Residue, then its C-alpha position, 0 to 999 in steps of 0.5 A: m274189386e270192380i268199381s262202378f262210377r256215377h260221374q258228373i262234371q261242372e264247369r266254373t271259371l277259375s275266378e268263381l272257384k277261387l271263392y273256395f280257395r282258403p290255403k291259410e285255413f286249410i294248411e292247418y288241416c294238412r299240418a295235422c295229416q300224417y302225409y304232411n311234408k312226406i309226399w311231393t304232392c302234399p304241402p308245404y310247397n316251394f312254389d306259389l300256388t296262386e301262380i298256378l291258378d293264374r295260368y288257367q281260365y276254366a275249372y272242370i269239377i269232376g264228382s265221381k261217386v261210388y255207391i257202397d252197395d255197388a262195391g259189395a253187398d256184404l260190406k254193411k255187415l262189418p262189426d266195428h269202426n276199424d273195419l269200416v275205415a279199412v273197407t272204406n279205404e279199400i274202396y277209395i284206393a280201388a276207385r282212385a286206381a281206376l280213375d287216376a289213370k283216365l284223368d292222367a291220360i287227359a293231361y296230354d298238354r300240361k301247358q294248356m291244362c292241369v289235372l288235380l286228383a282226388g287226394r294224395c299221390l298214390e303212385c308209389d308205396y314210399c315217397t322219396r320226399e321223406k329222404q329229400l330226393p326228387c320225385i321218381h315219377p314227375e310225369n305222373m305227379h298231380l296235386s289235389l284241390e285239398s293240397m292246394g288249399f281249396d275247401v273241397a267239402s263246400i265245393s262238393e256240396d255247392i257245385l256238385g250238390d253232393k255231401i262228402l260222407w264219412a265212415k262213422e257208426s256204419l259205412p256211408e251210402y257212397i264215397i265221392l272223389v272230387s277231381a278237377i281239370f284246370s284249363q286255359e281254354k274251354l273244354d267240351i264236357k262230353d269229351i271229358y265224360y267220354s275220357i273217364e267213362y271208357 
């Protein structure tokens, strides 16, 4: 499936972004998720999330929007919700595959920056965490804003100006992936655009 993105990037300080940091509230959503304690990039964690946040000064919120019509005109003709969820997930997985590799390449200096992907880790079909074994691809492991306890729906609406849509009675108009880069120093937004566009 060919994926076409429309990206936007917004810079904030970590202090500003921390207004959306509510781990005690959002851990309850994580506990209800099928991946809780089964994937190394999902809670619970054996480290302090605030220590990670305190390492960085700037946050670059990346909204990568995929319009459903761009992914395939016949997708809106699906008959039931199960198909809607399956197709939405198929587009999401394809979009993540295209975007994650580009974002991972940006994280060339993990001491200076931290890349957060738009959702759970998709690196492996089966995560070794279920057997309490170490991650086999730690160099490719990235947390997400959600898994750290950020209110991503509010971040998307307030900072990016885009509402997260869900497949209900029909396919949503678009799917938006909300990623981020935390950095100790200011980054050039044009360089980030270039890295994820080409």
